[in-house]
C-alpha positions as CSV (number, residue, x, y, z in Angstrom):
1,X,-28.7,52.9,2.2
2,X,-27.3,51.7,-1.1
3,X,-23.5,52.0,-1.2
4,X,-22.0,53.6,-4.3
5,X,-18.6,54.0,-2.8
6,X,-17.1,51.1,-4.6
7,X,-17.3,50.0,-8.2
8,X,-16.7,46.4,-9.2
9,X,-16.6,44.4,-12.4
10,X,-16.9,40.7,-12.8
11,X,-16.6,38.5,-15.9
12,X,-18.3,35.2,-15.4
13,X,-17.5,32.4,-17.9
14,X,-19.3,29.2,-17.5
15,X,-18.1,25.9,-19.0
16,X,-20.4,23.1,-18.2
17,X,-18.9,19.7,-18.1
18,X,-21.3,17.0,-16.9
19,X,-19.2,14.3,-15.3
20,X,-21.8,11.8,-14.4
21,X,-22.0,9.6,-11.5
22,X,-25.7,9.1,-12.1
23,X,-26.8,5.7,-11.2
24,X,-29.2,3.6,-13.2
25,X,-32.9,3.6,-12.1
26,X,-33.7,0.8,-9.7
27,X,-36.5,0.0,-7.4
28,X,-36.6,-2.2,-4.4
29,X,-40.0,-1.8,-2.8
30,X,-40.3,1.9,-2.0
31,X,-36.6,2.7,-2.6
32,X,-36.3,4.6,-5.9
33,X,-33.2,6.5,-7.0
34,X,-33.7,9.7,-9.0
35,X,-32.7,9.8,-12.6
36,X,-32.4,12.3,-15.4
37,X,-30.8,15.0,-13.3
38,X,-30.9,18.4,-15.1
39,X,-29.2,21.6,-13.8
40,X,-30.4,24.9,-15.2
41,X,-27.9,27.8,-14.8
42,X,-28.9,31.4,-14.6
43,X,-26.1,34.0,-14.8
44,X,-27.7,37.0,-13.1
45,X,-28.2,39.9,-15.5
46,X,-27.4,37.9,-18.6
47,X,-28.9,39.2,-21.9
48,X,-27.9,39.5,-25.6
49,X,-25.6,42.3,-24.9
50,X,-24.2,40.9,-21.6
51,X,-24.1,37.1,-22.0
52,X,-21.9,36.8,-18.9
53,X,-24.3,38.7,-16.7
54,X,-24.4,42.1,-14.9
55,X,-21.0,41.7,-13.3
56,X,-22.3,40.6,-9.9
57,X,-20.6,37.2,-10.1
58,X,-23.8,35.5,-8.9
59,X,-24.9,32.2,-10.5
60,X,-28.2,30.6,-9.6
61,X,-28.6,26.9,-10.1
62,X,-31.9,25.0,-10.3
63,X,-31.8,21.2,-10.3
64,X,-34.6,18.8,-11.4
65,X,-34.7,15.0,-11.6
66,X,-37.3,12.3,-12.0
67,X,-38.4,10.7,-8.7
68,X,-36.5,13.3,-6.6
69,X,-37.9,14.5,-3.3
70,X,-35.0,16.7,-2.2
71,X,-31.6,18.0,-3.2
72,X,-28.2,18.9,-1.8
73,X,-25.4,20.9,-3.3
74,X,-21.7,20.3,-2.5
75,X,-19.3,23.1,-3.1
76,X,-15.9,23.6,-1.6
77,X,-16.3,20.6,0.6
78,X,-19.4,22.1,2.1
79,X,-22.8,20.4,1.8
80,X,-26.0,22.5,1.8
81,X,-29.6,21.4,1.6
82,X,-31.8,22.8,-1.1
83,X,-35.2,21.2,-0.7
84,X,-36.6,22.8,-3.9
85,X,-33.4,22.2,-5.9
86,X,-32.4,25.9,-6.0
87,X,-29.1,27.2,-4.9
88,X,-27.2,30.5,-5.5
89,X,-23.4,31.0,-5.3
90,X,-21.3,34.2,-5.5
91,X,-18.0,33.3,-7.0
92,X,-15.7,36.0,-5.7
93,X,-12.2,34.5,-5.5
94,X,-9.9,36.9,-7.5
95,X,-8.8,35.6,-10.9
96,X,-10.0,33.0,-13.3
97,X,-10.9,29.8,-11.4
98,X,-12.7,26.6,-12.0
99,X,-15.0,25.2,-9.4
100,X,-16.8,21.9,-9.1
101,X,-20.4,22.0,-7.9
102,X,-22.1,18.7,-7.3
103,X,-25.9,18.3,-7.2
104,X,-27.2,15.3,-5.2
105,X,-30.8,14.3,-5.8
106,X,-32.5,12.1,-3.1
107,X,-35.4,9.8,-3.9
108,X,-37.6,7.7,-1.6
109,X,-35.9,5.4,0.9
110,X,-32.7,7.6,0.8
111,X,-31.5,6.4,-2.6
112,X,-29.5,9.1,-4.4
113,X,-28.0,10.1,-7.7
114,X,-25.6,13.0,-8.5
115,X,-24.2,15.1,-11.2
116,X,-21.2,17.4,-11.1
117,X,-20.9,20.7,-13.0
118,X,-17.6,22.5,-13.5
119,X,-18.0,26.3,-13.5
120,X,-15.2,28.6,-14.7
121,X,-15.4,32.1,-13.2
122,X,-13.3,35.2,-13.5
123,X,-13.8,37.6,-10.6
124,X,-12.3,41.0,-10.1
125,X,-14.1,41.9,-6.9
126,X,-11.8,42.7,-4.1
127,X,-13.7,43.4,-0.8
128,X,-12.5,46.6,0.9
129,X,-10.1,46.0,3.8
130,X,-12.3,47.8,6.3
131,X,-15.2,45.5,5.4
132,X,-13.1,42.4,6.0
133,X,-11.8,43.9,9.2
134,X,-15.3,44.7,10.4
135,X,-16.6,41.2,9.8
136,X,-13.8,39.2,11.3
137,X,-10.4,41.0,11.1
138,X,-8.6,37.6,11.0
139,X,-10.1,36.8,14.4
140,X,-13.3,35.2,15.6
141,X,-15.8,38.1,16.1
142,X,-19.3,37.2,17.5
143,X,-22.2,39.2,16.0
144,X,-25.7,39.5,17.6
145,X,-29.0,41.3,17.1
146,X,-28.7,44.7,18.8
147,X,-31.8,44.1,20.9
148,X,-31.4,47.2,23.0
149,X,-31.8,49.6,20.1
150,X,-34.5,50.8,17.7
151,X,-34.5,49.8,15.0
152,X,-33.0,46.3,15.5
153,X,-35.6,44.2,13.7
154,X,-38.4,45.3,11.4
155,X,-40.0,45.1,8.0
156,X,-40.9,47.4,5.1
157,X,-41.7,47.3,1.4
158,X,-39.5,45.4,-1.0
159,X,-37.0,47.9,-2.3
160,X,-37.6,50.4,0.5
161,X,-34.9,52.6,2.0
162,X,-36.2,53.2,5.5
163,X,-35.2,50.5,8.1
164,X,-38.3,49.0,9.6
165,X,-40.6,51.4,7.6
166,X,-43.8,49.5,8.3
167,X,-42.8,47.9,11.6
168,X,-39.8,48.4,13.9
169,X,-39.4,46.4,17.1
170,X,-39.0,48.3,20.3
171,X,-35.9,47.6,22.4
172,X,-36.1,44.0,23.7
173,X,-39.5,43.6,22.1
174,X,-38.7,40.1,20.9
175,X,-37.2,38.7,24.0
176,X,-37.8,35.0,24.6
177,X,-38.6,34.2,21.0
178,X,-35.3,32.5,20.1
179,X,-33.5,35.4,18.4
180,X,-31.6,37.5,20.9
181,X,-29.4,34.6,22.2
182,X,-28.2,33.7,18.7
183,X,-24.7,34.5,17.7
184,X,-23.2,34.7,14.1
185,X,-19.5,34.2,13.3
186,X,-17.9,35.0,9.9
187,X,-14.8,32.9,10.0
188,X,-11.7,33.9,8.0
189,X,-11.8,30.5,6.2
190,X,-15.2,31.3,4.6
191,X,-17.4,29.3,7.0
192,X,-20.4,30.9,8.7
193,X,-21.2,29.6,12.2
194,X,-24.7,30.2,13.7
195,X,-24.8,29.5,17.4
196,X,-28.6,29.1,18.1
197,X,-28.2,29.5,21.9
198,X,-25.2,31.3,23.2
199,X,-26.1,30.9,26.8
200,X,-26.0,27.1,27.2
201,X,-22.3,26.5,26.4
202,X,-21.0,27.0,29.9
203,X,-19.3,24.9,31.3
204,X,-19.5,22.5,28.4
205,X,-20.7,23.1,24.8
206,X,-24.3,22.4,24.0
207,X,-25.3,22.7,20.4
208,X,-29.1,22.7,21.0
209,X,-31.1,25.9,20.7
210,X,-34.1,27.5,19.2
211,X,-34.6,30.1,16.4
212,X,-37.3,32.6,15.3
213,X,-38.9,32.7,11.8
214,X,-41.7,33.1,9.4
215,X,-44.5,30.5,9.1
216,X,-44.3,28.3,7.0
217,X,-40.9,29.3,5.5
218,X,-39.1,28.2,8.6
219,X,-39.9,24.6,7.8
220,X,-37.3,24.9,5.0
221,X,-34.7,24.5,7.8
222,X,-35.6,20.8,8.0
223,X,-35.8,20.7,11.7
224,X,-38.0,18.4,13.8
225,X,-40.8,21.0,13.8
226,X,-42.3,22.4,16.9
227,X,-42.1,25.9,18.3
228,X,-45.0,28.2,19.1
229,X,-47.2,29.6,16.4
230,X,-47.8,33.3,16.9
231,X,-49.7,34.7,14.0
232,X,-47.3,34.6,11.0
233,X,-44.3,33.9,13.3
234,X,-42.9,30.7,14.7
235,X,-41.3,31.3,18.1
236,X,-38.6,29.1,19.6
237,X,-38.4,26.7,16.7
238,X,-35.9,23.9,17.9
239,X,-32.8,24.1,15.8
240,X,-29.1,23.3,16.7
241,X,-25.9,25.1,15.9
242,X,-24.7,24.7,12.3
243,X,-22.1,25.9,9.8
244,X,-22.5,27.0,6.2
245,X,-20.4,29.2,3.9
246,X,-20.4,33.0,3.5
247,X,-19.1,35.3,0.8
248,X,-19.0,38.9,-0.2
249,X,-20.2,40.6,-3.4
250,X,-21.4,44.0,-4.5
251,X,-24.2,43.5,-7.1
252,X,-25.3,46.9,-8.3
253,X,-22.5,48.5,-6.1
254,X,-24.3,47.3,-2.9
255,X,-22.0,45.4,-0.5
256,X,-23.8,42.1,0.1
257,X,-23.2,39.1,2.4
258,X,-24.4,35.8,0.8
259,X,-25.0,32.7,2.9
260,X,-25.2,29.2,1.5
261,X,-27.9,26.7,2.1
262,X,-30.6,27.8,4.5
263,X,-28.2,29.8,6.7
264,X,-29.7,33.0,8.0
265,X,-29.4,35.8,10.6
266,X,-32.0,37.1,13.0
267,X,-35.4,35.9,11.7
268,X,-35.8,33.1,9.1
269,X,-37.3,34.6,6.0
270,X,-36.3,32.1,3.3
271,X,-35.5,33.9,0.0
272,X,-32.1,34.0,-1.5
273,X,-30.2,34.2,1.8
274,X,-28.5,37.4,0.7
275,X,-28.1,40.3,3.1
276,X,-27.5,43.8,1.7
277,X,-25.3,46.0,3.9
278,X,-27.4,49.1,4.2
279,X,-25.0,50.9,6.5
280,X,-22.0,49.9,8.6
281,X,-19.4,51.0,11.1
282,X,-16.5,49.2,12.9
283,X,-18.8,47.4,15.3
284,X,-22.3,47.6,13.8
285,X,-24.2,47.0,10.5
286,X,-27.7,47.3,9.3
287,X,-28.8,44.5,6.9
288,X,-31.7,44.1,4.5
289,X,-33.0,40.9,2.9
290,X,-36.2,40.0,0.9
291,X,-38.2,37.1,2.1
292,X,-39.1,34.0,0.1
293,X,-42.6,35.2,-0.6
294,X,-41.2,38.5,-2.1
295,X,-43.6,40.1,0.3
296,X,-41.4,42.2,2.6
297,X,-37.9,43.5,3.1
298,X,-36.7,42.5,6.5
299,X,-34.2,44.7,8.4
300,X,-31.7,43.8,11.1
301,X,-29.2,45.7,13.1
302,X,-26.2,43.6,14.2
303,X,-23.4,44.5,16.6
304,X,-20.2,43.0,18.0
305,X,-20.5,45.0,21.2
306,X,-21.5,43.3,24.4
307,X,-24.9,44.1,25.8
308,X,-24.8,47.1,28.0
309,X,-21.7,48.6,26.3
310,X,-21.8,52.3,25.6
311,X,-21.2,53.6,22.2
312,X,-19.1,56.5,23.2
313,X,-18.2,58.7,20.2
314,X,-15.0,60.6,19.8
315,X,-15.3,63.6,17.5
316,X,-12.3,65.0,15.6
317,X,-13.9,68.5,15.9
318,X,-12.9,69.9,19.2
319,X,-12.3,73.7,18.5
320,X,-15.4,75.7,19.4
321,X,-15.9,78.3,16.6
322,X,-19.3,79.6,17.6
323,X,-21.9,79.4,20.4
324,X,-25.0,80.9,21.7
325,X,-25.8,80.2,25.4
326,X,-28.8,82.4,25.5
327,X,-27.7,84.3,28.6
328,X,-29.3,87.7,27.8
329,X,-33.1,87.9,28.3
330,X,-35.3,89.3,25.5
331,X,-35.3,88.7,21.8
332,X,-32.7,86.2,20.4
333,X,-29.3,87.8,19.5
334,X,-29.9,89.5,16.1
335,X,-26.2,88.8,15.2
336,X,-27.0,85.1,15.3
337,X,-30.7,84.7,14.5
338,X,-33.3,85.9,12.1
339,X,-36.8,84.5,11.3
340,X,-39.1,82.8,8.8
341,X,-42.5,84.4,9.0
342,X,-46.0,83.6,8.0
343,X,-47.7,80.4,6.7
344,X,-45.2,79.8,3.9
345,X,-46.3,78.3,0.6
346,X,-48.7,75.3,1.0
347,X,-47.9,75.2,4.8
348,X,-44.1,75.5,4.3
349,X,-44.4,72.6,1.8
350,X,-45.6,70.1,4.5
351,X,-49.3,71.2,5.0
352,X,-48.4,72.7,8.3
353,X,-51.1,74.7,10.1
354,X,-49.1,77.3,12.1
355,X,-48.2,80.9,11.2
356,X,-44.6,81.8,12.2
357,X,-44.0,85.1,14.1
358,X,-41.2,86.9,15.8
359,X,-43.5,88.0,18.7
360,X,-42.2,87.5,22.2
361,X,-45.1,85.2,23.0
362,X,-43.7,82.7,20.4
363,X,-40.0,83.2,20.7
364,X,-38.0,84.7,23.7
365,X,-34.8,84.2,25.6
366,X,-35.7,83.8,29.3
367,X,-33.9,82.3,32.3
368,X,-30.9,81.2,30.3
369,X,-32.8,79.3,27.6
370,X,-34.4,80.1,24.2
371,X,-38.1,79.3,24.4
372,X,-40.0,78.6,21.2
373,X,-43.7,78.4,22.0
374,X,-46.5,77.1,19.7
375,X,-49.9,78.4,20.7
376,X,-53.5,78.1,19.7
377,X,-54.6,81.6,18.5
378,X,-58.2,81.3,19.7
379,X,-59.6,81.3,16.2
380,X,-58.9,77.8,15.2
381,X,-55.3,78.5,14.1
382,X,-51.9,78.3,15.6
383,X,-48.8,80.5,15.9
384,X,-45.2,79.5,16.5
385,X,-41.6,80.5,15.6
386,X,-38.9,79.4,13.3
387,X,-35.5,81.0,14.0
388,X,-32.6,80.6,11.7
389,X,-28.9,81.6,11.4
390,X,-29.2,82.2,7.6
391,X,-27.0,85.0,6.4
392,X,-25.5,85.3,9.8
393,X,-23.8,82.0,10.9
394,X,-22.9,79.3,8.4
395,X,-20.5,76.3,8.5
396,X,-18.9,73.7,6.3
397,X,-18.2,70.5,8.2
398,X,-17.8,70.3,12.0
399,X,-19.9,69.2,15.0
400,X,-23.1,71.0,16.1
401,X,-24.4,70.4,19.6
402,X,-27.9,71.6,20.6
403,X,-29.1,71.0,24.2
404,X,-32.9,71.0,24.2
405,X,-36.1,69.8,25.8
406,X,-38.9,69.0,23.5
407,X,-42.7,69.7,23.6
408,X,-45.0,66.9,24.6
409,X,-48.4,67.8,23.0
410,X,-50.0,65.7,20.3
411,X,-49.6,67.4,16.9
412,X,-46.4,69.4,17.7
413,X,-43.5,68.8,15.3
414,X,-40.3,70.2,16.8
415,X,-37.1,70.2,14.6
416,X,-33.4,71.1,14.9
417,X,-32.0,71.1,11.4
418,X,-29.8,72.6,8.7
419,X,-30.2,73.8,5.1
420,X,-27.6,74.5,2.5
421,X,-26.8,78.2,2.3
422,X,-27.5,78.1,-1.5
423,X,-31.2,77.2,-0.8
424,X,-32.5,80.6,-2.1
425,X,-30.9,80.0,-5.5
426,X,-31.1,76.2,-6.1
427,X,-34.1,75.3,-4.0
428,X,-34.8,72.1,-2.1
429,X,-33.7,69.3,-2.2
430,X,-30.9,70.4,-4.4
431,X,-29.5,72.5,-1.4
432,X,-29.4,69.4,0.9
433,X,-31.0,69.1,4.3
434,X,-29.6,67.6,7.5
435,X,-32.1,67.0,10.3
436,X,-30.3,66.8,13.6
437,X,-33.6,66.1,15.4
438,X,-37.2,65.7,14.4
439,X,-40.1,64.3,16.4
440,X,-43.5,63.3,15.1
441,X,-46.7,64.7,16.6
442,X,-47.9,61.2,17.6
443,X,-44.8,59.5,19.0
444,X,-43.0,61.5,21.7
445,X,-40.8,58.5,22.7
446,X,-38.9,58.5,19.3
447,X,-36.8,61.0,17.5
448,X,-35.6,61.0,13.9
449,X,-32.3,61.9,12.3
450,X,-32.4,62.3,8.5
451,X,-30.4,63.7,5.5
452,X,-32.1,64.7,2.2
453,X,-30.7,65.4,-1.2
454,X,-31.6,65.3,-4.9
455,X,-31.2,61.9,-6.5
456,X,-29.7,62.7,-10.0
457,X,-31.0,59.5,-11.5
458,X,-34.6,59.9,-10.6
459,X,-34.5,63.7,-10.2
460,X,-36.4,63.4,-7.0
461,X,-35.9,63.7,-3.2
462,X,-33.6,61.0,-1.8
463,X,-33.2,60.6,1.9
464,X,-31.6,58.4,4.5
465,X,-32.5,58.3,8.2
466,X,-33.0,56.3,11.3
467,X,-35.0,56.6,14.5
468,X,-34.1,56.0,18.1
469,X,-36.0,55.7,21.4
470,X,-35.8,58.5,24.0
471,X,-38.6,58.3,26.6
472,X,-37.9,61.5,28.5
473,X,-37.4,64.0,25.7
474,X,-40.2,66.2,26.9
475,X,-39.1,66.2,30.6
476,X,-35.3,66.3,30.4
477,X,-32.7,68.1,28.4
478,X,-30.7,66.1,25.9
479,X,-27.9,67.0,23.6
480,X,-28.8,66.5,19.9
481,X,-25.7,66.6,17.6
482,X,-24.4,66.2,14.1
483,X,-20.8,65.3,13.3
484,X,-20.2,66.2,9.7
485,X,-17.1,65.7,7.5
486,X,-16.4,65.1,3.8
487,X,-16.5,61.3,4.4
488,X,-19.2,60.8,7.1
489,X,-22.2,62.3,8.7
490,X,-23.2,61.0,12.1
491,X,-26.3,62.1,14.0
492,X,-26.2,61.6,17.8
493,X,-28.1,61.9,21.0
494,X,-26.0,62.5,24.2
495,X,-22.9,61.6,22.2
496,X,-24.2,58.2,21.1
497,X,-24.6,57.9,17.3
498,X,-27.7,56.3,15.8
499,X,-27.3,57.5,12.2
500,X,-24.2,57.0,10.1
501,X,-24.2,58.2,6.5
502,X,-21.4,58.0,3.9
503,X,-20.8,61.5,2.4
504,X,-19.1,62.0,-0.9
505,X,-18.3,64.8,-3.4
506,X,-21.4,64.1,-5.5
507,X,-23.7,65.1,-2.6
508,X,-24.6,68.6,-1.5
509,X,-23.2,68.1,2.0
510,X,-19.8,69.7,1.2
511,X,-20.7,73.4,1.4
512,X,-22.0,76.0,3.9
513,X,-25.1,75.2,5.8
514,X,-27.2,77.3,8.3
515,X,-29.2,76.3,11.4
516,X,-33.0,76.3,11.9
517,X,-34.9,75.8,15.2
518,X,-38.7,75.6,15.1
519,X,-42.0,73.9,16.2
520,X,-44.5,73.2,13.4
521,X,-48.1,72.2,14.0
522,X,-49.7,69.3,12.2
523,X,-48.5,68.6,8.7
524,X,-46.8,65.5,7.4
525,X,-45.0,64.6,10.6
526,X,-47.1,66.6,13.1
527,X,-50.3,64.8,12.1
528,X,-53.5,65.3,14.0
529,X,-53.4,68.1,16.6
530,X,-55.0,67.5,20.0
531,X,-58.3,69.4,19.9
532,X,-57.6,70.6,23.4
533,X,-54.2,72.0,22.5
534,X,-53.4,75.5,24.0
535,X,-49.6,75.8,23.9
536,X,-46.3,73.9,24.3
537,X,-42.7,74.8,24.3
538,X,-39.3,73.7,23.0
539,X,-36.5,75.0,25.2
540,X,-32.9,75.4,23.9
541,X,-30.2,75.7,26.5
542,X,-27.3,76.2,24.0
543,X,-26.1,75.9,20.4
544,X,-22.4,75.2,19.9
545,X,-20.4,74.6,16.8
546,X,-16.9,72.9,16.7
547,X,-14.5,72.6,13.8
């Protein structure tokens, strides 16, 4: 998601001093040195009212020269290749500083010419301490693609907000393509180290490796070629360990990692080599970058945890304030639960096909569990139940645990969720919604955790969510949880978080919410209902709230 927690302001002042070391043209056979080096400078966001840009501190350089076939940039004693002459830097050292950036143009036969530009930059961006601690903490942390999770690699529309909206790789789906053995190190001195094979350095270092990328963008790396063509991908492209530079910025308020040269993480996509931090915790971050074709946004989940490590979560909410263990057979306890009834307006706003009832055939406590049953009614329609604690049990902040087993039939849409108690007066999405668990009608191996609210800028529904794989949700009970405070909202399965959302006082998640348990049929997430459907059940073993 976009981060609005921090606000930054940069003033970028450019003074161009062309100190030439440009050689005269000469030709000896096929050896021709470039001449007439020109460097265009673009201050991002510059216009008549903001001649120094939008405050991001980002400066894009484009070099051209007669007889040049490639270019390099030298900044801070670091040399990066820029085959097309383009390079972007984020000047983020606090205060007013002058930097020398040298452009080297290469001609045929290896002859070169250069030009140096002095850039004066004032930066007021100070990265938050917890971000620095997360990336390196003054020590050498090794980051990797979190191959065992979903999503860990995927793509979606440019500017989208759902990780892997169009494609999301299943756990270990891209094994043996040259990505999972890569390691990324953000050194405290500003160097970025990409180890392209982390498994071949024992007992002695071996810098050789392979990487994974987009065809033909991966050829920008300048390797020797090779690899395996697989549709639009190049698998196991030979490429050795390397180092570049990394820096932090926050253009538009979004924390962003910028890499120099052709440095990258996960899958080579070209582009501007900038990775927006969509979400982050102490050991994990979700990144987004746009490819060089401006065709897709690519998503990556990185972690510092070792493979096989558990993500055990410690909640600060340990005092149980309410529970229903469904020990008394019959109708649900009326001091805890009431019902939504009927077909709602426009299928409850989602084109759902069921009619909700309070009949025992759709909702009953039996054998220590609450059973919500969706049924075909014999006339081409469906009945189900939607029980809620509205007006009876409501909570601001805390942890909610719901132990449940989900239906398996195509077209069923089970949900465990919460709505703001002010929903009857302000409506949705102004009230806010927190989906502890949803499951689509077509994919019973995946569950979703999502929060919804009203975006004040666009006056429309805004949402943030993620998915995770759970292959036995219909055959085994699992604990679906939300851990909710004024600062953070975590959504978990079996105490392992897979959604982390930054709460703040501008959002609706700081007031009373009530619980809802239901099975919908069809609709936007239920999709096509199995024509042979007769009935299916969601079983709830308990609901517990801690504060």
